[in-house]
C-alpha positions in Angstrom: 17.2 55.7 -27.0 17.9 55.4 -23.3 14.2 54.9 -22.5 14.0 52.1 -25.0 17.0 50.3 -23.5 15.6 50.8 -20.0 12.2 49.5 -21.1 13.8 46.4 -22.8 16.0 45.7 -19.8 13.0 46.0 -17.4 11.1 43.6 -19.5 14.1 41.3 -19.7 14.5 41.3 -15.9 10.8 40.6 -15.3 10.9 37.8 -17.9 13.9 36.2 -16.1 12.1 36.5 -12.7 9.0 34.8 -14.1 11.2 32.0 -15.6 13.0 31.6 -12.3 9.7 31.4 -10.4 8.3 28.9 -12.9 11.4 26.8 -12.6 11.3 26.9 -8.8 7.6 25.9 -8.7 8.2 23.0 -11.1 11.1 21.8 -9.0 9.1 22.1 -5.8 6.2 20.1 -7.3 8.6 17.5 -8.6 10.2 17.2 -5.2 6.8 16.8 -3.5 5.8 14.1 -5.9 9.0 12.2 -5.3 9.2 12.7 -1.5 7.3 10.7 1.0 7.6 8.7 4.2 8.5 5.0 4.0 6.7 3.0 6.7 7.7 -0.6 7.3 5.0 -3.2 8.0 6.1 -6.4 9.5 4.5 -9.8 8.9 3.1 -9.8 12.5 1.2 -6.5 11.9 -0.3 -7.8 8.6 -1.2 -11.1 10.3 -2.8 -9.1 13.1 -4.9 -7.3 10.4 -6.1 -10.5 9.0 -6.8 -12.0 12.4 -8.6 -8.9 13.8 -11.9 -10.5 13.1 -12.8 -12.4 16.3 -14.5 -15.4 14.8 -11.8 -16.3 12.3 -11.5 -20.1 12.4 -7.7 -20.1 11.7 -5.5 -22.3 13.9 -1.7 -21.7 14.0 -1.6 -18.9 11.3 1.7 -18.0 9.8 2.5 -15.2 7.4 5.8 -14.4 5.7 7.0 -12.0 3.0 8.8 -13.5 0.0 10.5 -11.7 -2.9 7.5 -12.4 -5.2 4.8 -11.8 -2.6 3.2 -13.1 0.6 2.9 -16.6 1.9 0.0 -17.2 4.3 -0.6 -20.6 5.9 -2.3 -22.3 8.8 -5.2 -24.6 9.5 -8.9 -23.8 9.3 -11.7 -25.7 11.0 -14.6 -26.9 8.9 -17.2 -29.2 10.4 -14.8 -30.1 13.3 -11.9 -31.1 11.0 -8.7 -29.1 10.8 -7.7 -28.5 7.2 -4.2 -27.2 6.5 -4.0 -24.5 3.9 -1.4 -22.4 2.0 -2.2 -19.2 0.1 0.2 -17.1 -2.0 -0.5 -13.4 -2.6 1.1 -11.2 -5.2 1.3 -7.3 -4.9 -1.2 -5.9 -7.4 -1.8 -2.2 -6.8 -2.0 0.6 -4.2 -4.7 3.3 -4.1 -5.5 5.9 -1.5 -4.5 4.1 1.7 -5.2 0.6 0.6 -3.0 -2.2 -0.7 -4.4 -4.8 -3.2 -3.0 -8.3 -3.6 -3.9 -10.9 -6.2 -4.5 -14.4 -4.9 -2.2 -16.6 -6.9 -3.1 -20.0 -5.5 -4.8 -21.6 -2.6 -4.0 -25.2 -1.5 -5.9 -27.5 -1.0 -9.3 -25.7 -1.3 -9.4 -23.1 -4.0 -13.1 -22.2 -3.5 -14.6 -18.8 -3.2 -16.3 -19.5 0.2 -12.9 -20.5 1.7 -11.1 -17.4 0.5 -14.0 -15.2 1.5 -14.2 -16.7 5.0 -10.5 -16.1 5.6 -10.1 -12.7 3.9 -13.3 -10.8 4.0 -13.3 -8.6 7.2 -14.9 -5.2 6.7 -13.7 -2.5 7.1 -10.2 -3.8 7.4 -10.0 -6.1 4.4 -12.2 -6.9 1.5 -12.1 -9.9 -0.8 -13.7 -10.1 -4.2 -12.9 -11.5 -7.7 -9.6 -13.0 -6.6 -8.3 -9.7 -5.1 -7.6 -9.0 -1.5 -7.7 -5.3 -0.5 -6.3 -4.3 2.9 -7.2 -0.9 4.4 -4.0 0.3 6.0 -5.7 3.0 8.1 -6.4 0.3 10.6 -2.6 0.1 11.3 -1.5 2.6 13.9 1.8 3.4 12.1 -0.1 4.5 9.0 -2.8 6.3 10.9 -0.2 8.5 12.6 0.7 10.0 9.2 -2.5 12.0 8.8 -1.9 13.3 5.2 -1.1 11.6 1.9 -1.8 8.4 0.1 0.2 5.4 -0.8 2.6 6.3 -3.6 4.6 3.1 -3.8 5.2 -0.1 -1.9 7.7 -2.9 -2.1 8.6 -6.1 -0.3 12.2 -6.4 0.9 14.1 -7.7 3.9 11.0 -9.6 5.2 8.8 -6.4 5.4 6.4 -4.5 3.3 7.6 -0.9 2.9 4.8 1.6 2.1 5.6 5.1 0.8 3.1 7.7 1.9 3.3 11.0 0.1 1.3 14.0 -1.0 
């Protein structure tokens, strides 16, 4: 009888150990999914990203973050004439280390050549089908965090906060 009780107690102890290890591993995985580093991106940095292309014909560019998205304005030269413009972008999605924004409206010219001329700047930004994708690896603050992808992003207090995690 004593052998049976010892055998059952050993099995019980090993089962409790396994359960404890599984619980610990699941908590660790859950913590890693939730954890991350929040990196703030100011309007100046994002404007620098959009202006990085040397031949961009924008005069007096201005970028600001609003609750509902991004406001981008300035003047563009076309055939020697300065045309003022205003563009509104809304957060769409984040994948890997890129942010994608949907172009809500463009005033006064809502044409594809205009949006492509302003936004398409490989490898930093890519514009197609009314979506602007910005590669954040070009920003030094993001590049300094060598591992992880964008888990979340939000606009608050006049900045875009990007959460990088594993």
